[in-house]
N, CA, C and O of each residue as an XYZ file, in Angstrom:
892
protein
N      12.296    -38.057     34.885
C      11.953    -38.121     36.305
C      12.167    -36.747     36.932
O      13.107    -36.049     36.552
N      11.341    -36.344     37.862
C      11.499    -35.029     38.486
C      12.701    -35.008     39.436
O      12.969    -35.980     40.141
N      13.424    -33.872     39.440
C      14.581    -33.697     40.300
C      14.446    -32.365     41.031
O      13.701    -31.491     40.590
N      15.144    -32.206     42.119
C      15.095    -30.986     42.916
C      16.141    -29.966     42.493
O      15.934    -28.768     42.682
N      17.249    -30.405     41.929
C      18.314    -29.484     41.547
C      19.067    -30.063     40.345
O      19.050    -31.265     40.079
N      19.733    -29.134     39.628
C      20.550    -29.506     38.469
C      21.889    -28.807     38.618
O      21.936    -27.613     38.915
N      22.948    -29.518     38.419
C      24.294    -28.975     38.565
C      24.937    -28.785     37.201
O      24.416    -29.219     36.173
N      26.100    -28.116     37.226
C      26.805    -27.860     35.981
C      27.187    -29.139     35.268
O      27.669    -30.085     35.891
N      26.970    -29.169     33.953
C      27.275    -30.349     33.155
C      26.086    -31.271     32.982
O      26.141    -32.183     32.158
N      25.019    -31.068     33.726
C      23.835    -31.906     33.604
C      22.813    -31.252     32.669
O      22.816    -30.036     32.477
N      21.959    -32.066     32.105
C      20.926    -31.604     31.186
C      19.554    -31.862     31.799
O      19.284    -32.949     32.308
N      18.702    -30.858     31.746
C      17.360    -30.992     32.313
C      16.378    -30.187     31.466
O      16.779    -29.348     30.659
N      15.121    -30.446     31.656
C      14.060    -29.722     30.943
C      13.072    -29.160     31.950
O      12.931    -29.667     33.063
N      12.387    -28.094     31.532
C      11.434    -27.417     32.399
C      10.032    -27.538     31.795
O       9.862    -27.575     30.577
N       9.060    -27.596     32.661
C       7.667    -27.595     32.244
C       7.080    -26.213     32.556
O       6.920    -25.843     33.719
N       6.767    -25.465     31.505
C       6.251    -24.109     31.664
C       4.752    -24.108     31.418
O       4.274    -24.678     30.437
N       4.021    -23.471     32.305
C       2.571    -23.400     32.193
C       2.138    -21.976     31.839
O       2.787    -20.997     32.207
N       1.040    -21.895     31.125
C       0.420    -20.621     30.724
C       1.365    -19.766     29.878
O       1.303    -18.537     29.908
N       2.228    -20.426     29.133
C       3.144    -19.747     28.225
C       3.036    -20.417     26.860
O       3.182    -21.634     26.750
N       2.784    -19.634     25.833
C       2.641    -20.173     24.480
C       4.009    -20.544     23.913
O       5.028    -19.929     24.228
N       3.992    -21.559     23.076
C       5.235    -22.002     22.454
C       5.802    -20.926     21.516
O       7.017    -20.797     21.372
N       4.905    -20.156     20.880
C       5.362    -19.126     19.955
C       6.097    -17.981     20.661
O       6.844    -17.243     20.020
N       5.894    -17.827     21.965
C       6.570    -16.756     22.700
C       7.952    -17.160     23.188
O       8.647    -16.343     23.792
N       8.373    -18.404     22.944
C       9.691    -18.882     23.342
C      10.572    -18.953     22.098
O      10.166    -19.503     21.074
N      11.767    -18.399     22.188
C      12.713    -18.446     21.074
C      14.105    -18.752     21.613
O      14.361    -18.677     22.815
N      14.987    -19.096     20.697
C      16.340    -19.450     21.075
C      17.090    -18.220     21.569
O      16.984    -17.144     20.980
N      17.847    -18.381     22.651
C      18.600    -17.276     23.224
C      18.029    -16.771     24.537
O      18.702    -16.031     25.254
N      16.792    -17.158     24.869
C      16.198    -16.738     26.139
C      16.825    -17.506     27.302
O      17.280    -18.639     27.141
N      16.842    -16.877     28.461
C      17.418    -17.472     29.669
C      16.424    -17.360     30.811
O      15.515    -16.531     30.783
N      16.610    -18.202     31.812
C      15.801    -18.157     33.029
C      16.708    -17.733     34.177
O      17.666    -18.429     34.514
N      16.396    -16.584     34.773
C      17.210    -16.034     35.858
C      16.287    -15.660     37.013
O      15.066    -15.602     36.864
N      16.884    -15.416     38.135
C      16.124    -15.014     39.306
C      15.682    -13.560     39.166
O      16.464    -12.729     38.703
N      14.446    -13.232     39.556
C      14.009    -11.827     39.479
C      14.806    -10.904     40.391
O      14.757     -9.687     40.215
N      15.532    -11.443     41.351
C      16.340    -10.609     42.231
C      17.532     -9.990     41.498
O      18.093     -8.997     41.960
N      17.918    -10.566     40.364
C      19.030    -10.029     39.582
C      18.612     -8.834     38.721
O      19.459     -8.161     38.132
N      17.314     -8.576     38.652
C      16.784     -7.473     37.831
C      17.320     -7.567     36.404
O      18.034     -6.669     35.958
N      16.994     -8.625     35.689
C      17.558     -8.817     34.337
C      16.988     -7.802     33.343
O      15.810     -7.452     33.404
N      17.829     -7.345     32.443
C      17.433     -6.402     31.405
C      18.070     -6.809     30.082
O      19.266     -7.092     30.011
N      17.259     -6.834     29.051
C      17.764     -7.134     27.710
C      18.337     -5.867     27.092
O      17.858     -4.762     27.349
N      19.367     -6.042     26.276
C      20.082     -4.900     25.697
C      19.998     -4.952     24.177
O      20.160     -6.002     23.555
N      19.737     -3.778     23.601
C      19.790     -3.621     22.152
C      21.223     -3.408     21.671
O      21.620     -3.943     20.636
N      22.002     -2.623     22.427
C      23.346     -2.231     22.003
C      24.383     -2.668     23.038
O      24.099     -2.775     24.231
N      25.567     -2.911     22.546
C      26.679     -3.287     23.427
C      27.984     -2.908     22.743
O      28.028     -2.676     21.535
N      29.023     -2.853     23.527
C      30.361     -2.527     23.035
C      31.287     -3.700     23.298
O      31.260     -4.298     24.374
N      32.101     -4.023     22.311
C      32.981     -5.192     22.429
C      34.333     -4.876     21.818
O      34.450     -4.076     20.890
N      35.360     -5.533     22.370
C      36.711     -5.488     21.816
C      36.865     -6.710     20.920
O      36.785     -7.847     21.386
N      37.090     -6.465     19.621
C      37.131     -7.579     18.673
C      38.491     -7.623     17.970
O      39.214     -6.630     17.890
N      38.801     -8.818     17.468
C      40.000     -9.060     16.666
C      39.544     -9.700     15.358
O      38.897    -10.747     15.359
N      39.885     -9.063     14.256
C      39.490     -9.567     12.942
C      40.483    -10.656     12.535
O      41.668    -10.391     12.337
N      39.974    -11.889     12.413
C      40.824    -13.001     11.999
C      41.006    -13.040     10.488
O      42.096    -13.326      9.993
N      39.926    -12.749      9.754
C      40.036    -12.749      8.299
C      38.903    -11.923      7.711
O      37.753    -12.017      8.140
N      39.253    -11.115      6.725
C      38.263    -10.384      5.934
C      38.887    -10.070      4.576
O      40.020     -9.592      4.526
N      38.177    -10.326      3.472
C      38.790    -10.126      2.152
C      39.097     -8.668      1.839
O      40.064     -8.394      1.129
N      38.314     -7.729      2.340
C      38.553     -6.303      2.064
C      38.649     -5.530      3.372
O      39.600     -5.714      4.131
N      37.669     -4.662      3.644
C      37.682     -3.852      4.870
C      36.300     -3.863      5.512
O      35.292     -4.091      4.843
N      36.268     -3.614      6.820
C      35.037     -3.504      7.600
C      34.886     -2.057      8.026
O      35.818     -1.458      8.563
N      33.714     -1.498      7.787
C      33.429     -0.097      8.121
C      32.085     -0.019      8.830
O      31.363     -1.015      8.874
N      31.726      1.145      9.389
C      30.413      1.269     10.036
C      29.273      0.903      9.091
O      29.400      1.009      7.871
N      28.144      0.464      9.685
C      26.945     -0.040      9.011
C      27.153     -1.429      8.407
O      26.317     -1.909      7.642
N      28.258     -2.063      8.750
C      28.479     -3.443      8.308
C      27.675     -4.374      9.206
O      27.617     -4.173     10.419
N      27.060     -5.387      8.618
C      26.213     -6.322      9.352
C      26.778     -7.728      9.238
O      27.271     -8.137      8.187
N      26.695     -8.462     10.350
C      27.146     -9.848     10.379
C      26.435    -10.560     11.523
O      25.809     -9.925     12.371
N      26.539    -11.882     11.535
C      25.895    -12.700     12.561
C      26.769    -12.752     13.816
O      27.971    -13.012     13.754
N      26.116    -12.493     14.965
C      26.811    -12.547     16.253
C      26.421    -13.844     16.946
O      25.237    -14.120     17.135
N      27.414    -14.636     17.322
C      27.213    -15.870     18.083
C      27.758    -15.623     19.487
O      28.961    -15.445     19.681
N      26.857    -15.616     20.449
C      27.252    -15.347     21.843
C      26.459    -16.284     22.748
O      25.298    -16.022     23.060
N      27.098    -17.387     23.170
C      26.369    -18.391     23.934
C      25.314    -19.047     23.045
O      25.635    -19.589     21.987
N      24.063    -18.996     23.477
C      22.949    -19.527     22.675
C      22.310    -18.463     21.790
O      21.303    -18.731     21.136
N      22.875    -17.272     21.761
C      22.321    -16.165     20.963
C      22.832    -16.279     19.532
O      24.028    -16.451     19.298
N      21.910    -16.181     18.583
C      22.232    -16.150     17.159
C      21.388    -15.044     16.539
O      20.196    -15.228     16.291
N      22.007    -13.899     16.291
C      21.257    -12.778     15.724
C      22.218    -11.843     14.969
O      23.386    -11.694     15.326
N      21.681    -11.228     13.924
C      22.468    -10.284     13.130
C      22.582     -8.955     13.869
O      21.612     -8.465     14.447
N      23.761     -8.391     13.842
C      24.026     -7.105     14.495
C      24.695     -6.171     13.492
O      25.361     -6.604     12.551
N      24.496     -4.876     13.727
C      25.061     -3.838     12.868
C      26.150     -3.074     13.628
O      26.002     -2.796     14.818
N      27.229     -2.741     12.946
C      28.278     -1.907     13.541
C      27.848     -0.452     13.407
O      27.749      0.067     12.295
N      27.593      0.203     14.524
C      27.221      1.619     14.506
C      28.440      2.530     14.448
O      28.447      3.519     13.715
N      29.461      2.202     15.214
C      30.670      3.027     15.232
C      31.827      2.191     15.761
O      31.627      1.122     16.338
N      33.044      2.698     15.552
C      34.252      2.062     16.072
C      35.357      3.110     16.156
O      35.249      4.191     15.576
N      36.417      2.778     16.881
C      37.467      3.759     17.129
C      38.485      3.839     15.994
O      39.530      4.472     16.145
N      38.192      3.207     14.867
C      39.053      3.280     13.703
C      38.190      3.499     12.467
O      36.993      3.211     12.466
N      38.821      4.012     11.417
C      38.063      4.272     10.196
C      37.599      2.987      9.540
O      36.455      2.910      9.092
N      38.444      1.983      9.470
C      38.106      0.693      8.875
C      38.975     -0.388      9.511
O      40.007     -0.106     10.120
N      38.532     -1.619      9.354
C      39.233     -2.761      9.931
C      39.610     -3.727      8.815
O      38.833     -3.977      7.893
N      40.828     -4.264      8.923
C      41.308     -5.282      8.002
C      41.751     -6.511      8.785
O      41.673     -6.541     10.013
N      42.204     -7.497      8.078
C      42.640     -8.737      8.726
C      43.780     -8.455      9.710
O      44.787     -7.841      9.358
N      43.597     -8.920     10.948
C      44.607     -8.737     11.992
C      44.430     -7.481     12.822
O      45.218     -7.258     13.741
N      43.430     -6.644     12.546
C      43.234     -5.403     13.308
C      42.390     -5.663     14.548
O      41.550     -6.562     14.579
N      42.643     -4.835     15.584
C      41.856     -4.842     16.811
C      41.180     -3.491     16.961
O      41.736     -2.463     16.576
N      39.964     -3.499     17.530
C      39.230     -2.233     17.687
C      38.120     -2.426     18.703
O      37.707     -3.544     19.009
N      37.653     -1.299     19.215
C      36.485     -1.262     20.094
C      35.280     -0.891     19.229
O      35.245      0.188     18.637
N      34.305     -1.779     19.158
C      33.207     -1.651     18.204
C      31.890     -1.555     18.961
O      31.669     -2.250     19.953
N      31.009     -0.664     18.460
C      29.669     -0.466     19.020
C      28.674     -1.227     18.153
O      28.487     -0.889     16.985
N      28.028     -2.263     18.717
C      27.084     -3.114     17.995
C      25.644     -2.779     18.391
O      25.377     -2.205     19.447
N      24.727     -3.165     17.493
C      23.297     -3.077     17.779
C      22.580     -4.226     17.078
O      22.781     -4.464     15.887
N      21.734     -4.941     17.837
C      20.933     -6.012     17.248
C      19.838     -5.412     16.364
O      19.335     -4.321     16.632
N      19.479     -6.141     15.314
C      18.527     -5.582     14.353
C      17.095     -6.061     14.587
O      16.164     -5.439     14.074
N      16.879     -7.152     15.347
C      15.525     -7.696     15.494
C      14.988     -7.536     16.905
O      13.975     -6.867     17.107
N      15.645     -8.135     17.879
C      15.152     -8.121     19.264
C      16.324     -7.912     20.220
O      17.457     -8.253     19.881
N      16.075     -7.360     21.403
C      17.164     -7.246     22.394
C      17.489     -8.612     22.996
O      16.660     -9.523     23.004
N      18.711     -8.727     23.497
C      19.181     -9.991     24.067
C      19.730     -9.754     25.468
O      20.164     -8.657     25.820
N      19.691    -10.836     26.258
C      20.223    -10.769     27.617
C      21.716    -11.096     27.562
O      22.106    -12.229     27.281
N      22.548    -10.077     27.837
C      23.995    -10.217     27.792
C      24.590     -9.842     29.143
O      23.904     -9.297     30.008
N      25.857    -10.136     29.308
C      26.588     -9.679     30.504
C      28.031     -9.420     30.100
O      28.486     -9.888     29.056
N      28.733     -8.688     30.915
C      30.108     -8.308     30.602
C      31.028     -9.527     30.614
O      30.731    -10.557     31.220
N      32.150     -9.369     29.924
C      33.180    -10.406     29.793
C      32.656    -11.671     29.114
O      33.218    -12.753     29.284
N      31.598    -11.529     28.359
C      31.058    -12.671     27.630
C      31.720    -12.741     26.256
O      31.865    -11.723     25.578
N      32.116    -13.935     25.852
C      32.815    -14.129     24.584
C      31.807    -14.178     23.432
O      30.679    -14.647     23.587
N      32.243    -13.684     22.286
C      31.388    -13.709     21.105
C      32.212    -13.996     19.865
O      33.428    -13.807     19.840
N      31.519    -14.456     18.843
C      32.099    -14.692     17.523
C      31.292    -13.877     16.526
O      30.061    -13.898     16.523
N      32.013    -13.166     15.689
C      31.413    -12.254     14.719
C      31.814    -12.750     13.335
O      32.991    -12.710     12.976
N      30.810    -13.231     12.535
C      31.172    -13.825     11.263
C      30.086    -13.570     10.222
O      28.909    -13.400     10.541
N      30.533    -13.549      8.955
C      29.620    -13.362      7.825
C      30.361    -13.798      6.570
O      31.290    -13.126      6.120
N      29.936    -14.948      6.000
C      30.664    -15.483      4.858
C      32.055    -15.942      5.272
O      32.202    -16.766      6.175
N      33.068    -15.408      4.610
C      34.457    -15.738      4.962
C      35.017    -14.815      6.038
O      36.153    -14.989      6.479
N      34.221    -13.834      6.461
C      34.672    -12.909      7.505
C      34.543    -13.579      8.872
O      33.499    -14.143      9.200
N      35.600    -13.513      9.654
C      35.595    -14.095     10.990
C      36.295    -13.135     11.949
O      37.361    -12.594     11.655
N      35.649    -12.940     13.122
C      36.228    -12.094     14.159
C      35.781    -12.619     15.510
O      34.687    -13.168     15.638
N      36.612    -12.454     16.504
C      36.303    -12.875     17.871
C      36.467    -11.660     18.777
O      37.181    -10.714     18.445
N      35.794    -11.700     19.929
C      35.893    -10.567     20.847
C      35.256    -10.854     22.185
O      34.814    -11.967     22.470
N      35.223     -9.808     23.000
C      34.674     -9.885     24.355
C      33.820     -8.647     24.599
O      34.197     -7.540     24.216
N      32.671     -8.839     25.237
C      31.783     -7.722     25.557
C      32.369     -6.964     26.745
O      32.685     -7.559     27.776
N      32.509     -5.657     26.595
C      33.104     -4.831     27.641
C      32.081     -3.909     28.295
O      32.296     -3.466     29.423
N      30.963     -3.607     27.611
C      29.962     -2.702     28.189
C      28.616     -2.960     27.532
O      28.520     -3.282     26.348
N      27.570     -2.803     28.360
C      26.184     -2.893     27.873
C      25.618     -1.484     27.820
O      25.691     -0.753     28.807
N      25.064     -1.098     26.705
C      24.580      0.260     26.478
C      23.066      0.272     26.417
O      22.451     -0.605     25.811
N      22.470      1.272     27.047
C      21.023      1.446     27.019
C      20.663      2.386     25.876
O      21.209      3.483     25.761
N      19.747      1.944     25.043
C      19.352      2.716     23.873
C      17.944      3.258     24.072
O      17.064      2.561     24.576
N      17.739      4.527     23.664
C      16.398      5.117     23.740
C      15.488      4.593     22.633
O      14.268      4.555     22.787
N      16.089      4.191     21.525
C      15.323      3.651     20.402
C      15.142      2.161     20.607
O      16.111      1.404     20.536
N      13.909      1.725     20.862
C      13.628      0.316     21.122
C      12.965     -0.372     19.953
O      12.472     -1.489     20.109
N      12.932      0.248     18.784
C      12.321     -0.376     17.614
C      13.389     -1.128     16.835
O      14.551     -0.722     16.839
N      13.017     -2.218     16.164
C      14.000     -2.966     15.375
C      14.600     -2.106     14.273
O      13.952     -1.196     13.755
N      15.841     -2.405     13.924
C      16.530     -1.619     12.896
C      15.953     -1.857     11.514
O      16.012     -0.975     10.657
N      15.385     -3.057     11.282
C      14.845     -3.381      9.967
C      13.356     -3.140      9.859
O      12.739     -3.581      8.890
N      12.748     -2.446     10.830
C      11.311     -2.178     10.781
C      11.033     -1.052      9.803
O      11.791     -0.085      9.728
N       9.940     -1.179      9.049
C       9.553     -0.168      8.076
C       8.721      0.914      8.747
O       7.920      0.603      9.628
N       8.883      2.152      8.365
C       8.063      3.213      8.955
C       6.606      3.045      8.581
O       6.285      2.574      7.490
N       5.727      3.431      9.487
C       4.307      3.299      9.248
C       3.872      4.278      8.162
O       4.205      5.463      8.186
N       3.128      3.747      7.228
C       2.630      4.554      6.133
C       1.231      5.040      6.458
O       0.340      4.256      6.785
N       1.056      6.335      6.362
C      -0.243      6.944      6.651
C      -1.051      6.964      5.373
O      -0.648      7.561      4.375
N      -2.193      6.308      5.412
C      -3.052      6.250      4.245
C      -3.977      7.456      4.235
O      -4.743      7.673      5.175
N      -3.901      8.223      3.186
C      -4.743      9.401      3.040
C      -6.040      8.994      2.362
O      -6.036      8.376      1.298
N      -7.150      9.352      2.995
C      -8.448      9.063      2.425
C      -8.815     10.146      1.432
O      -8.755     11.332      1.755
N      -9.199      9.746      0.218
C      -9.556     10.766     -0.779
C     -10.802     11.523     -0.368
O     -11.779     10.940      0.102
N     -10.750     12.837     -0.553
C     -11.891     13.672     -0.191
C     -13.021     13.447     -1.180
O     -12.796     13.308     -2.382
N     -14.221     13.414     -0.665
C     -15.395     13.198     -1.499
C     -15.776     14.489     -2.202
O     -16.066     15.498     -1.559
N     -15.771     14.446     -3.520
C     -16.103     15.617     -4.306
C     -17.608     15.619     -4.582
O     -18.198     14.605     -4.956
N     -18.196     16.785     -4.385
C     -19.629     16.931     -4.620
C     -19.853     17.221     -6.092
O     -19.433     18.260     -6.601
N     -20.515     16.301     -6.772
C     -20.803     16.466     -8.184
C     -22.189     17.074     -8.327
O     -23.163     16.543     -7.793
N     -22.280     18.192     -9.049
C     -23.577     18.829     -9.271
C     -24.379     17.988    -10.246
O     -23.820     17.491    -11.223
N     -25.673     17.813    -10.010
C     -26.498     16.999    -10.912
C     -26.542     17.630    -12.294
O     -26.806     18.823    -12.446
N     -26.278     16.804    -13.292
C     -26.257     17.297    -14.673
C     -27.678     17.586    -15.132
O     -28.618     16.838    -14.863
N     -27.790     18.701    -15.837
C     -29.119     19.104    -16.330
C     -29.490     18.243    -17.519
O     -28.699     18.056    -18.444
N     -30.674     17.736    -17.482
C     -31.157     16.886    -18.558
C     -31.909     17.741    -19.572
O     -32.576     18.719    -19.234
N     -31.774     17.336    -20.807
C     -32.500     18.035    -21.852
C     -33.963     17.614    -21.844
O     -34.304     16.449    -21.640
N     -34.780     18.574    -22.067
C     -36.208     18.285    -22.101
C     -36.560     17.651    -23.439
O     -36.321     18.215    -24.507
N     -37.125     16.478    -23.341
C     -37.497     15.755    -24.541
C     -38.949     16.039    -24.897
O     -39.836     15.991    -24.045
N     -39.172     16.338    -26.177
C     -40.522     16.623    -26.654
C     -41.307     15.355    -26.886
O     -40.732     14.267    -26.849
N     -42.605     15.457    -27.126
C     -43.419     14.259    -27.327
C     -43.096     13.551    -28.621
O     -43.368     12.356    -28.743
N     -42.515     14.257    -29.615
C     -42.230     13.608    -30.879
C     -40.797     13.150    -31.013
O     -40.444     12.588    -32.049
N     -39.943     13.362    -30.009
C     -38.536     12.987    -30.117
C     -38.351     11.538    -29.739
O     -39.133     10.997    -28.958
N     -37.348     10.911    -30.269
C     -37.058      9.520    -29.941
C     -35.566      9.311    -29.919
O     -34.819     10.052    -30.557
N     -35.117      8.284    -29.175
C     -33.695      7.949    -29.103
C     -32.867      9.011    -28.445
O     -31.679      9.108    -28.751
N     -33.429      9.848    -27.527
C     -32.655     10.854    -26.804
C     -32.476     12.120    -27.599
O     -31.657     12.947    -27.195
N     -33.179     12.347    -28.708
C     -33.044     13.583    -29.480
C     -33.810     14.688    -28.803
O     -34.864     14.442    -28.217
N     -33.294     15.925    -28.872
C     -33.942     17.076    -28.259
C     -34.993     17.631    -29.202
O     -35.076     17.252    -30.370
N     -35.793     18.542    -28.662
C     -36.872     19.134    -29.445
C     -36.344     20.043    -30.535
O     -37.047     20.331    -31.503
N     -35.072     20.509    -30.379
C     -34.543     21.389    -31.405
C     -34.261     20.629    -32.686
O     -34.343     21.189    -33.779
N     -33.913     19.294    -32.548
C     -33.601     18.507    -33.732
C     -34.850     17.980    -34.430
O     -34.760     17.525    -35.571
N     -36.024     18.027    -33.772
C     -37.243     17.451    -34.342
C     -37.900     18.471    -35.271
O     -38.195     19.586    -34.839
N     -38.141     18.111    -36.556
C     -38.796     19.067    -37.461
C     -40.265     19.233    -37.105
O     -40.975     18.255    -36.872
N     -40.707     20.472    -37.067
C     -42.100     20.785    -36.728
C     -42.768     21.458    -37.913
O     -42.111     22.120    -38.717
N     -44.081     21.284    -38.017
C     -44.873     21.869    -39.101
C     -45.903     22.805    -38.510
O     -46.705     22.410    -37.664
N     -45.877     24.026    -38.953
C     -46.819     25.023    -38.469
C     -47.927     25.199    -39.508
O     -47.669     25.389    -40.696
N     -49.144     25.132    -39.029
C     -50.316     25.299    -39.887
C     -50.961     26.636    -39.572
O     -51.274     26.911    -38.413
N     -51.164     27.470    -40.578
C     -51.785     28.773    -40.364
C     -52.934     28.979    -41.335
O     -52.998     28.343    -42.388
N     -53.820     29.855    -40.978
C     -54.975     30.117    -41.835
C     -54.622     31.008    -43.011
O     -55.265     30.917    -44.057
N     -53.592     31.891    -42.870
C     -53.255     32.817    -43.936
C     -52.433     32.125    -45.017
O     -52.745     32.257    -46.201
N     -51.352     31.362    -44.622
C     -50.453     30.773    -45.612
C     -50.171     29.329    -45.214
O     -49.446     29.102    -44.245
N     -50.714     28.351    -45.920
C     -50.494     26.947    -45.546
C     -49.063     26.532    -45.840
O     -48.352     27.169    -46.617
N     -48.670     25.462    -45.205
C     -47.301     24.960    -45.393
C     -47.164     24.338    -46.752
O     -48.070     23.646    -47.218
N     -46.017     24.581    -47.411
C     -45.778     24.051    -48.745
C     -45.359     22.601    -48.660
O     -44.767     22.187    -47.663
N     -45.659     21.806    -49.705
C     -45.275     20.395    -49.641
C     -43.770     20.175    -49.630
O     -43.308     19.112    -49.217
N     -42.963     21.201    -50.095
C     -41.515     21.018    -50.131
C     -40.924     20.913    -48.728
O     -39.999     20.142    -48.470
N     -41.496     21.722    -47.830
C     -40.980     21.651    -46.451
C     -41.354     20.350    -45.794
O     -40.615     19.862    -44.939
N     -42.491     19.765    -46.170
C     -42.912     18.512    -45.542
C     -42.144     17.320    -46.066
O     -42.034     16.301    -45.385
N     -41.604     17.440    -47.289
C     -40.881     16.305    -47.881
C     -39.395     16.372    -47.617
O     -38.627     15.702    -48.308
N     -38.951     17.165    -46.631
C     -37.520     17.247    -46.311
C     -37.026     15.915    -45.783
O     -37.772     15.194    -45.122
N     -35.751     15.575    -46.073
C     -35.188     14.280    -45.633
C     -35.056     14.273    -44.127
O     -34.563     15.240    -43.545
N     -35.491     13.190    -43.478
C     -35.396     13.129    -42.004
C     -33.945     12.965    -41.566
O     -33.139     12.334    -42.249
N     -33.633     13.547    -40.412
C     -32.290     13.456    -39.862
C     -32.066     12.072    -39.297
O     -32.992     11.379    -38.873
N     -30.761     11.686    -39.310
C     -30.413     10.361    -38.779
C     -30.549     10.367    -37.273
O     -30.143     11.322    -36.610
N     -31.106      9.329    -36.743
C     -31.293      9.232    -35.297
C     -32.278      8.128    -34.968
O     -32.875      7.519    -35.857
N     -32.438      7.882    -33.687
C     -33.329      6.819    -33.267
C     -34.783      7.168    -33.424
O     -35.629      6.274    -33.378
N     -35.122      8.468    -33.614
C     -36.528      8.851    -33.671
C     -37.019      9.089    -35.076
O     -37.984      9.832    -35.253
N     -36.393      8.483    -36.112
C     -36.801      8.718    -37.490
C     -38.178      8.182    -37.802
O     -38.911      8.773    -38.596
N     -38.553      7.031    -37.168
C     -39.840      6.420    -37.469
C     -40.987      7.274    -36.981
O     -41.968      7.472    -37.698
N     -40.869      7.794    -35.741
C     -41.959      8.609    -35.210
C     -42.050      9.946    -35.924
O     -43.147     10.471    -36.118
N     -40.892     10.514    -36.325
C     -40.953     11.771    -37.069
C     -41.582     11.572    -38.439
O     -42.240     12.469    -38.966
N     -41.374     10.381    -39.014
C     -42.009     10.091    -40.290
C     -43.524     10.063    -40.173
O     -44.232     10.499    -41.081
N     -44.032      9.536    -39.026
C     -45.481      9.525    -38.791
C     -46.018     10.923    -38.690
O     -47.087     11.215    -39.226
N     -45.296     11.805    -38.008
C     -45.747     13.193    -37.915
C     -45.725     13.873    -39.278
O     -46.603     14.679    -39.590
N     -44.697     13.540    -40.109
C     -44.600     14.150    -41.433
C     -45.783     13.745    -42.316
O     -46.306     14.553    -43.083
N     -46.198     12.468    -42.192
C     -47.343     11.997    -42.979
C     -48.631     12.687    -42.517
O     -49.496     13.020    -43.327
N     -48.739     12.895    -41.207
C     -49.930     13.555    -40.685
C     -49.969     15.010    -41.112
O     -51.029     15.533    -41.454
N     -48.806     15.670    -41.092
C     -48.777     17.078    -41.504
C     -49.083     17.223    -42.982
O     -49.722     18.190    -43.396
N     -48.626     16.256    -43.787
C     -48.893     16.310    -45.220
C     -50.365     16.172    -45.524
O     -50.886     16.857    -46.404
N     -51.050     15.284    -44.800
C     -52.484     15.102    -45.018
C     -53.248     16.346    -44.606
O     -54.227     16.713    -45.257
N     -52.813     17.012    -43.520
C     -53.491     18.220    -43.086
C     -53.299     19.341    -44.094
O     -54.226     20.104    -44.363
N     -52.052     19.448    -44.673
C     -51.815     20.522    -45.644
C     -52.601     20.294    -46.921
O     -53.022     21.250    -47.573
N     -52.803     19.028    -47.284
C     -53.597     18.765    -48.496
C     -55.044     19.118    -48.317
O     -55.700     19.528    -49.275
N     -55.565     18.971    -47.119
C     -56.960     19.310    -46.867
C     -57.140     20.835    -46.801
O     -58.186     21.348    -47.197
N     -56.150     21.545    -46.317
C     -56.302     23.000    -46.191
C     -56.074     23.694    -47.526
O     -56.626     24.770    -47.754
N     -55.268     23.101    -48.425
C     -54.974     23.778    -49.696
C     -55.962     23.404    -50.796
O     -55.836     23.903    -51.915
N     -56.928     22.554    -50.522
C     -57.892     22.175    -51.569
C     -58.765     23.371    -51.910
O     -59.228     24.044    -50.988
N     -59.026     23.690    -53.225
C     -59.884     24.826    -53.592
C     -61.329     24.552    -53.289
O     -61.738     23.391    -53.259
N     -62.108     25.564    -53.067
C     -63.541     25.349    -52.749
C     -64.280     24.809    -53.965
O     -63.879     25.005    -55.112
N     -65.360     24.129    -53.667
C     -66.143     23.511    -54.745
C     -66.761     24.586    -55.619
O     -67.342     25.550    -55.121
N     -66.632     24.410    -56.935
C     -67.213     25.340    -57.883
C     -66.422     26.581    -58.092
O     -66.890     27.486    -58.783
N     -65.218     26.681    -57.521
C     -64.413     27.883    -57.698
C     -63.890     28.017    -59.095
O     -63.695     29.134    -59.574
N     -63.643     26.850    -59.806
C     -63.080     26.919    -61.130
C     -64.115     27.286    -62.190
O     -63.754     27.731    -63.279
N     -65.388     27.104    -61.882
C     -66.434     27.413    -62.849
C     -66.577     28.902    -63.062
O     -66.857     29.365    -64.167
N     -66.372     29.677    -61.943
C     -66.516     31.129    -62.057
C     -65.319     31.687    -62.802
O     -65.233     32.897    -63.013
């Protein structure tokens, strides 16, 4: 049922419009804009270590419970070198994920595993670094430069070559009027390659031409 006011000890719910459910998380508060609320990344607290198996030093992380806030915080610095069970110190904390709305004299519990500590917030610190502590640095992707490849020169293939063989590998037969080609050169073994069949045809043609040119004239033997 709708009510006009809620007092301490009572439980009520709010109906929020134009706000996505994903934008609401545990630890948020509703305050008057006249208070000028500001969320804090860092704060300073006076803590008492109730139990710790070894020692606590800077960069130690543990879960901070403060009201409805549940978030991991890191110890940046403290007024002592290390803390053991029963020690008191002034510790500088920083949240690792998101800033939280805190106020002075607020009680907190600092725990991780068997480690337990209690304390009170004494100061809220403004940090210039507003990025989460566990955020990864942005990686710049370098685009590979396009290399200009010069067009490869192709070998000139002759009319009698086959299977990609060049004209230098193809045997040729020269016919002359002064000295005809001998049959020994025409009967040379063909080279291995894809164009052996066509070269064989040329060899047969050259052989027939040499036989016609080397024939003696008619009646030459009678004289």
